[in-house]
C-alpha positions in Angstrom: 153.7 113.8 118.7 153.6 114.1 115.0 151.7 117.1 113.6 148.8 116.5 111.3 149.9 117.6 107.8 147.6 119.6 105.6 149.1 120.1 102.2 148.1 120.0 98.5 148.2 116.2 98.7 145.2 116.3 101.1 143.1 118.1 98.5 141.1 115.7 96.3 138.7 116.2 93.4 136.0 113.7 92.8 134.2 113.2 89.5 130.4 113.0 89.5 130.0 109.2 90.0 132.7 109.1 92.7 131.0 111.8 94.7 127.5 110.1 94.4 129.0 106.7 95.5 131.0 108.2 98.3 128.0 110.2 99.7 124.9 108.4 98.4 122.8 109.8 101.2 123.1 113.3 99.8 121.3 112.1 96.7 118.8 109.4 97.6 118.5 109.6 101.4 119.1 106.4 103.4 120.3 103.2 101.7 118.6 100.3 103.5 117.9 96.9 102.1 114.3 97.3 100.8 112.5 96.7 104.1 111.4 100.3 104.3 109.3 102.2 101.7 111.9 105.1 101.7 114.9 102.9 101.2 117.3 103.8 98.4 116.3 101.1 95.9 112.8 102.5 95.7 114.2 106.0 95.3 116.2 104.7 92.3 113.0 103.3 90.7 111.1 106.5 91.5 113.8 108.8 89.9 113.5 106.9 86.6 109.7 106.8 86.6 109.5 110.5 87.5 111.0 111.3 84.1 108.3 109.2 82.5 105.6 111.0 84.4 106.9 114.4 83.4 106.6 113.3 79.7 103.0 112.2 80.4 102.1 115.5 82.1 103.5 117.3 79.0 101.1 115.3 76.9 103.6 112.8 75.5 102.8 109.2 76.0 100.0 107.6 78.2 101.7 104.3 79.1 104.7 103.3 81.2 106.0 99.7 81.5 107.9 98.5 84.6 109.4 95.2 85.4 111.2 94.1 88.5 112.6 90.6 88.4 115.4 89.2 90.6 116.7 92.7 91.5 116.8 93.9 87.8 114.5 96.9 87.0 113.4 98.0 83.6 111.3 101.1 82.8 110.0 102.0 79.3 107.9 105.1 78.5 106.4 106.2 75.2 107.1 109.9 75.3 109.3 111.9 73.0 112.5 110.1 73.9 115.7 111.8 75.0 117.3 113.8 72.1 119.7 111.2 70.6 122.8 113.3 70.8 122.2 113.9 74.6 121.4 110.4 75.8 124.8 109.8 77.5 125.0 113.4 78.9 121.5 113.1 80.4 122.4 110.1 82.5 126.1 110.9 83.3 126.6 114.7 83.4 125.4 116.4 86.6 123.2 119.5 86.0 122.3 118.3 82.5 118.6 117.8 81.5 115.6 119.4 79.8 113.9 120.3 83.1 116.0 123.5 83.4 113.8 124.9 80.6 110.8 125.9 82.6 108.7 126.2 79.4 109.2 122.5 78.7 108.8 121.3 82.3 107.0 124.1 84.1 105.9 122.0 87.1 108.3 119.1 87.1 109.1 116.9 90.1 112.8 117.1 89.5 114.7 120.2 88.6 118.2 119.4 89.8 119.4 117.2 87.0 120.7 114.6 89.4 118.1 111.8 89.6 119.0 109.5 86.7 122.7 110.1 87.2 122.4 108.9 90.8 120.7 105.7 89.5 123.5 105.2 87.0 126.3 105.7 89.6 124.7 103.5 92.2 124.0 100.6 89.8 126.2 97.7 89.0 124.6 97.6 85.6 122.8 100.6 83.8 121.6 100.7 80.3 119.6 103.4 78.5 118.3 103.8 75.0 116.1 106.4 73.3 114.0 106.1 70.3 113.0 109.1 68.2 111.4 109.0 64.7 112.8 105.6 63.7 116.3 106.1 65.2 117.7 104.6 68.3 120.7 105.5 70.5 121.9 103.1 73.3 124.6 103.2 75.9 125.6 101.0 78.9 127.4 101.8 82.1 128.9 99.9 85.1 128.8 101.9 88.4 128.6 105.1 86.3 131.5 104.2 84.0 130.6 104.2 80.3 131.3 100.7 78.9 129.3 100.6 75.7 128.4 103.5 73.3 126.5 102.1 70.3 126.1 104.3 67.2 122.7 105.5 66.2 120.7 102.8 64.4 117.4 102.4 62.6 114.5 100.8 64.5 110.8 100.1 64.2 110.2 100.8 67.9 107.8 103.5 69.1 109.3 106.8 70.4 110.3 106.9 74.1 113.0 106.1 76.6 114.1 102.7 78.1 116.2 102.4 81.2 117.5 99.2 82.7 119.5 98.9 86.0 120.5 96.6 88.8 121.2 98.4 92.2 124.8 97.8 93.2 125.0 95.3 96.1 128.2 97.0 97.2 126.0 100.0 98.1 122.7 98.2 98.9 123.7 95.1 100.8 121.4 92.1 100.5 118.6 94.2 99.1 115.3 92.9 97.9 112.3 94.7 96.4 109.0 94.4 98.4 106.1 94.3 96.0 103.6 96.2 98.4 105.9 99.2 98.4 106.1 99.2 94.6 102.4 98.8 94.4 101.8 101.9 96.6 104.3 103.9 94.6 102.6 103.0 91.3 99.1 103.6 92.5 100.1 107.0 93.7 101.4 107.9 90.2 98.0 106.8 88.8 95.9 108.6 91.3 97.7 111.8 90.5 97.7 111.3 86.7 94.3 110.2 85.6 94.5 108.5 82.2 98.0 107.2 82.8 98.4 103.4 82.4 101.2 101.7 84.2 102.0 98.0 83.5 104.0 96.3 86.3 105.1 92.7 85.7 101.9 92.3 83.5 99.6 93.9 86.1 97.7 97.1 85.2 97.4 100.2 87.3 95.0 103.1 86.3 92.8 105.6 88.1 89.6 107.2 86.9 88.7 109.6 89.7 92.1 110.6 91.1 92.3 111.3 94.8 88.8 110.1 95.4 90.0 106.7 94.2 93.0 106.9 96.5 90.8 107.4 99.6 88.3 104.7 98.6 91.1 102.2 98.0 93.0 103.0 101.2 90.3 103.7 103.8 89.8 101.2 106.6 86.1 100.5 106.5 83.3 102.7 105.1 83.5 106.5 105.4 81.0 108.3 107.7 79.8 110.3 104.7 80.5 110.4 101.0 84.0 111.5 100.1 84.2 115.2 99.4 86.3 115.6 96.2 87.2 119.2 95.1 89.4 120.4 92.2 90.8 123.7 91.1 93.7 125.1 89.2 96.9 123.4 90.5 95.1 121.9 93.4 93.0 118.8 94.2 91.7 117.6 97.5 89.6 114.7 98.8 88.5 114.0 102.4 86.0 112.4 104.7 85.9 111.0 108.2 86.5 107.4 109.1 85.9 105.3 112.1 89.5 105.0 113.5 91.5 107.3 115.7 94.0 109.9 114.5 94.4 112.0 111.3 95.4 110.3 108.1 96.9 112.4 105.3 98.2 111.7 101.8 99.9 114.8 100.4 101.6 115.4 97.1 103.5 118.1 95.2 103.9 117.9 91.4 103.2 114.2 91.6 105.7 113.6 94.4 104.4 111.8 97.5 105.5 114.0 100.4 105.4 111.4 103.1 106.5 113.9 105.8 104.0 116.5 104.7 105.2 120.1 104.5 103.7 123.5 104.1 100.8 122.3 101.8 99.7 119.7 104.3 99.9 122.1 107.2 97.9 124.7 105.3 95.2 122.1 104.5 94.9 121.0 108.1 94.6 124.6 109.3 92.2 125.7 106.5 89.8 122.8 106.6 89.3 123.3 110.3 88.8 127.1 109.8 86.3 126.7 106.9 84.2 124.1 108.8 84.2 126.2 111.9 83.1 129.2 110.0 80.4 127.3 108.2 78.8 126.1 111.4 79.4 129.4 113.1 80.7 127.6 116.2 84.2 127.7 117.8 84.9 124.0 117.6 88.4 122.9 118.5 90.5 122.2 115.4 91.5 118.8 116.9 87.8 117.8 117.3 87.1 118.8 113.6 90.0 116.8 112.3 89.7 113.7 114.6 89.4 110.6 112.3 89.8 112.7 109.2 91.2 110.9 106.1 92.4 113.3 103.5 94.5 113.7 100.4 95.8 117.0 99.0 97.8 117.5 95.8 99.2 120.8 94.6 101.4 121.9 91.7 104.1 124.4 92.3 106.6 126.1 90.0 110.1 125.1 91.1 109.1 123.6 94.5 111.6 123.7 97.3 111.9 120.5 99.3 113.8 119.9 102.5 115.8 117.0 101.2 116.9 115.5 97.9 114.3 112.7 98.3 111.6 115.3 98.3 109.6 113.9 101.2 108.7 117.3 102.8 107.8 120.5 101.0 109.4 123.7 102.3 108.0 126.2 99.8 105.9 128.9 101.4 104.7 130.4 98.1 102.8 128.8 95.3 102.9 131.4 92.5 105.5 133.7 91.1 103.5 136.7 92.4 104.2 135.6 95.9 100.8 134.2 97.0 101.4 132.2 100.2 100.6 128.4 100.3 98.3 129.1 103.3 96.3 131.8 101.5 96.1 129.7 98.3 94.7 126.6 100.0 92.4 128.6 102.4 90.9 130.6 99.5 90.3 127.4 97.5 88.5 125.6 100.4 86.6 128.8 101.5 85.0 128.8 98.1 84.7 125.1 97.1 84.2 123.4 100.5 81.7 126.1 101.7 79.7 125.6 98.5 79.8 121.8 98.8 78.5 121.9 102.4 75.6 124.3 101.5 74.5 121.8 98.8 74.8 118.6 100.9 72.8 118.8 104.1 73.1 115.1 104.9 76.9 115.4 105.0 76.6 118.6 107.1 74.5 116.7 109.7 76.8 113.7 109.9 80.0 115.8 110.0 78.7 117.9 112.9 77.6 114.8 114.8 81.1 113.4 114.4 82.7 116.7 115.6 80.5 116.7 118.7 81.3 113.1 119.5 85.1 113.9 119.3 84.5 116.9 121.5 82.7 114.8 124.1 85.4 112.1 124.2 88.2 114.7 124.4 86.5 116.4 127.4 85.9 113.0 129.1 89.6 112.2 128.7 91.0 115.6 129.7 91.4 114.8 133.4 92.7 111.3 132.7 95.3 112.6 130.2 96.8 115.1 132.7 97.2 112.4 135.4 98.6 110.0 132.8 101.2 112.6 131.6 102.4 113.2 135.1 102.5 109.4 135.7 104.5 108.9 132.5 107.1 111.6 133.5 107.6 110.0 136.9 107.9 106.5 135.5 110.5 107.5 132.9 112.5 109.3 135.6 112.5 106.6 138.3 111.8 103.3 136.5 114.1 103.8 133.6 111.6 102.1 131.2 112.8 104.3 128.4 116.5 104.5 127.7 116.5 107.4 125.2 119.0 108.2 122.5 121.2 111.3 122.3 119.7 112.7 119.2 116.9 114.3 121.2 119.5 116.1 123.4 121.5 117.6 120.5 121.1 119.9 117.6 121.2 116.9 115.2 117.6 116.0 115.5 116.6 117.0 112.0 119.7 115.6 110.4 119.4 112.2 112.1 115.6 111.9 112.3 115.3 109.2 109.7 117.7 107.0 111.7 116.0 107.3 115.1 114.8 103.9 116.3 112.9 102.7 119.3 113.2 99.0 120.3 110.2 97.8 122.3 111.2 94.6 124.1 110.2 92.5 127.1 112.3 91.5 130.1 115.3 92.9 131.8 117.8 90.6 130.1 116.7 91.3 126.6 116.4 95.1 127.1 119.8 95.0 128.9 121.5 93.3 125.9 120.0 95.7 123.4 120.8 98.7 125.6 124.5 97.7 125.9 124.7 97.0 122.2 122.8 99.9 120.6 124.0 103.0 118.9 123.3 105.5 121.7 123.1 108.4 119.3 120.0 107.1 117.4 118.7 103.9 119.1 116.5 103.9 122.2 115.0 101.0 124.2 111.6 100.7 125.8 111.3 97.8 128.3 107.9 96.2 128.7 106.8 94.5 132.0 105.1 91.3 131.1 102.4 90.9 128.4 100.4 94.0 127.4 96.6 94.1 127.6 94.6 92.8 124.7 93.0 96.2 123.8 90.9 95.1 120.8 87.5 96.7 121.0 88.4 99.1 123.9 88.2 102.9 123.8 91.2 105.3 123.9 90.6 105.6 127.6 92.6 102.4 128.1 95.7 104.1 126.6 95.8 106.5 129.5 94.7 104.2 132.3 97.0 101.3 131.3 100.6 102.1 132.5 102.4 100.2 129.6 100.3 101.8 126.9 100.4 105.2 128.4 104.2 105.1 128.7 104.7 103.8 125.1 102.5 106.7 123.8 104.5 109.2 125.9 107.8 107.7 124.7 106.7 108.1 121.0 105.1 111.5 121.6 102.0 110.7 119.7 99.3 111.8 122.1 97.7 114.2 119.6 99.1 113.5 116.1 102.0 112.0 114.2 103.8 115.3 113.5 106.0 115.1 116.6 106.8 111.4 116.4 110.1 111.0 118.2 111.3 107.9 116.5 111.1 107.2 112.7 111.4 103.4 113.2 109.4 101.5 115.9 110.9 98.0 116.2 109.1 95.3 118.1 111.9 93.1 119.5 110.5 89.9 121.1 111.6 86.3 121.5 111.1 84.0 118.6 108.9 81.7 120.7 105.2 81.4 121.5 105.2 84.0 124.3 107.3 86.4 122.1 104.8 86.0 119.2 101.9 86.6 121.6 103.5 89.9 122.9 104.1 90.9 119.3 100.5 90.4 118.4 99.3 92.4 121.5 101.6 95.3 120.6 100.5 95.4 117.0 96.9 95.3 118.2 97.6 98.4 120.3 99.1 100.3 117.3 96.4 99.3 114.8 93.6 100.0 117.3 94.7 103.4 118.4 97.5 104.6 116.1 96.9 103.0 112.7 98.8 105.8 111.0 102.1 104.4 112.5 101.6 101.3 110.5 100.1 102.9 107.4 103.1 105.3 107.2 105.6 102.4 107.5 107.0 103.2 110.9 106.5 99.8 112.5 108.9 96.8 112.1 109.6 93.4 113.5 113.2 92.7 114.5 114.6 89.5 113.0 117.2 87.9 115.3 119.2 84.7 114.5 117.8 81.4 115.6 121.1 79.6 115.5 124.9 80.3 115.8 127.1 77.9 113.9 130.8 78.2 114.4 134.2 76.6 114.4 137.5 77.9 115.4 137.9 80.0 112.3 134.4 81.4 111.5 131.0 82.2 113.1 127.8 82.2 111.1 124.5 83.4 112.4 121.4 81.7 110.9 117.9 83.1 110.7 116.3 79.8 109.5 116.7 76.1 109.3 117.9 76.4 105.7 120.6 78.9 106.6 121.7 76.6 109.4 122.0 73.7 107.0 124.0 75.8 104.6 126.3 77.0 107.4 126.9 73.4 108.6 127.8 72.5 105.0 130.1 75.5 104.7 132.0 74.9 108.0 132.4 71.2 107.6 132.5 68.6 110.3 131.1 69.0 113.8 130.7 72.7 114.1 129.3 74.0 117.4 125.6 74.8 117.0 123.8 77.0 119.5 120.0 77.5 119.4 118.9 81.0 120.7 115.6 80.6 122.4 115.4 84.2 123.7 116.9 87.6 123.1 118.3 87.5 126.7 120.5 84.6 125.7 122.4 86.7 123.1 125.3 88.5 124.7 125.7 92.3 124.1 128.9 91.6 122.1 126.9 89.5 119.7 123.8 91.6 119.7 125.6 94.6 118.2 125.8 92.7 114.9 122.0 92.2 114.8 121.0 95.9 115.4 123.8 97.6 113.5 124.5 98.0 109.7 123.3 94.4 109.1 120.0 94.7 111.0 117.2 92.7 109.6 113.8 94.3 109.9 110.5 92.9 108.6 108.1 95.8 107.9 104.5 95.6 109.1 102.5 96.2 106.0 98.8 96.6 105.5 97.8 95.4 102.0 95.5 97.6 99.9 92.6 95.2 100.6 93.2 94.9 104.3 90.6 96.0 106.9 92.1 96.8 110.3 88.9 95.8 112.1 88.5 92.5 110.3 92.2 91.7 111.0 91.9 92.5 114.7 88.5 90.8 115.0 89.9 87.6 113.5 93.1 87.4 115.4 92.2 89.1 118.7 88.4 88.7 118.9 86.3 85.9 120.3 86.4 83.5 117.4 88.6 80.8 118.9 87.2 77.7 116.9 87.7 79.4 113.5 91.2 80.6 114.4 92.2 77.2 115.8 90.9 75.5 112.6 92.9 77.9 110.5 96.1 77.2 112.4 95.6 73.4 112.2 94.7 73.5 108.5 97.8 75.6 107.7 100.4 73.8 109.8 103.1 72.3 107.5 104.5 69.2 109.1 107.7 67.9 107.5 108.3 64.2 107.3 110.6 64.0 110.3 109.0 66.9 112.4 106.9 66.1 115.4 104.4 68.7 116.7 106.0 69.7 119.9 105.0 71.7 123.0 105.5 75.1 121.3 102.8 74.3 118.7 100.4 73.1 121.4 101.2 76.2 123.4 100.4 78.4 120.4 97.0 76.9 120.0 96.4 77.2 123.8 97.5 80.8 123.7 95.1 81.6 120.9 92.2 80.1 122.7 93.1 81.8 126.0 93.6 85.2 124.4 90.3 85.1 122.5 88.4 84.6 125.7 90.0 87.3 127.8 87.4 89.3 129.7 87.9 92.9 128.4 87.4 95.9 130.7 84.8 98.4 129.6 
């Protein structure tokens, strides 16, 4: 056996752009194709805009212009502009930037000097120019390599910085920007920076009341009492209680949306319960106080410590140079501001306590059922094998691979069997449904524990009390592309929206897209996800290729399935628009309004010239009518 050689030839030095391209996850988290809000292409946009926001915070420029067209992104701010002699260095030299000077950028989002360099290295085209006092400096790059260095020239443009880039398709395969994700990002910038105007593809984004606007724009339905909005030095909070289950938080540090929370969010959850408990002088359970809370908290920290380069979770335990803890800082703030507010608003005090007592009553009524349900879930997982878990939960890699963990929820032995045999056993798990789930619209949470399927899904996800211990970052509904499959999909989404809306709001829920057709000849196989792709494949392969129509997931062999849930997986995110109301959505699609729904389906059917309405369409109408008239249990 030949020995493995380890010599000087094995030692390799990478320059900055090679290292970023070789290990992009170290700099921007996961790559993705744009179907998830935390995919790399959105991180690239964010890294550039963060620099514009830092200029705004420092009092330089009140407007940012963004365009995204056909994968090309442009960002223009009207701040001071990068010093002309340092334009190239600031976008191509690691650890170069103005943010290391804490006097200039005291509470900046980014302090590592990497962000814009990562954008440059991971773009097939990157151009930057800076304008300062009538002079302009411009440079262009290809995958981090300088290809154009124009001399300083005279200009009439306003001061500021312009960045233009196209994410590299070699890195971000078949990517596309989803407008709802960009909208959410831009609105968050505006909520946190009152007075900032962002123009995106000619649309305007601006906020007058900060986090209060955020809650008003994102709440599902009316709040139980007027939003409590409190501000102090380096902190702003807003909260109320809604009419849905769970706890819904929006947390931010120095303008960065910490989607996974962190020490500031934990401190707020703990402190708000303590202050309210002390105000009433009653030992209410913290979970009863926080049930149905909708809250936003934003803090500013000098040199924050995050748990990853993408800054989605704050790790800092101290907020000030003198060592004051985050917990003490937030608790002291709420103890003064919230206690004062409650003393001055007796109507809110009455409504809030009524809500707490209602949550307490429901929790006690469910306590016995929950214990029985937990025992039943353990036995079912052990003996029925409904959940085929992934190995990440059995190793020390849980934190490292958390963002990759995926649970496929599918129906039928053949479909779940194919996915189980094809999956990545380290990060992908499979939950097998038995038949169609219950239409749970309008039911109470009691049904979650009494219905075996719902109870087991909840147990598999580990979301009985809150989202903090969610076991899978991605929840993928994998059903057949026929009427029954669509029906099961709707019933599952109803379950999530009715009882665990945070899963959808935090972009954890997806629909698996699987091919409708396989077109092949002796030399090549093409999987097609639409009629158009099928026509293109037939044209590409020439005469008489073999065409297979997949009617169900169970018809796809494990050998083929591995291509559809691997690197080239196609996921359609379940997104709630800013204007969407969960109750109105569920009422329309799952409530008893059959004639209106049938009329909508009929009016919106597009019938092509040679297409005949077949049995599937008739079955869809019948299923809608039947589902709306289901007799629901109390």
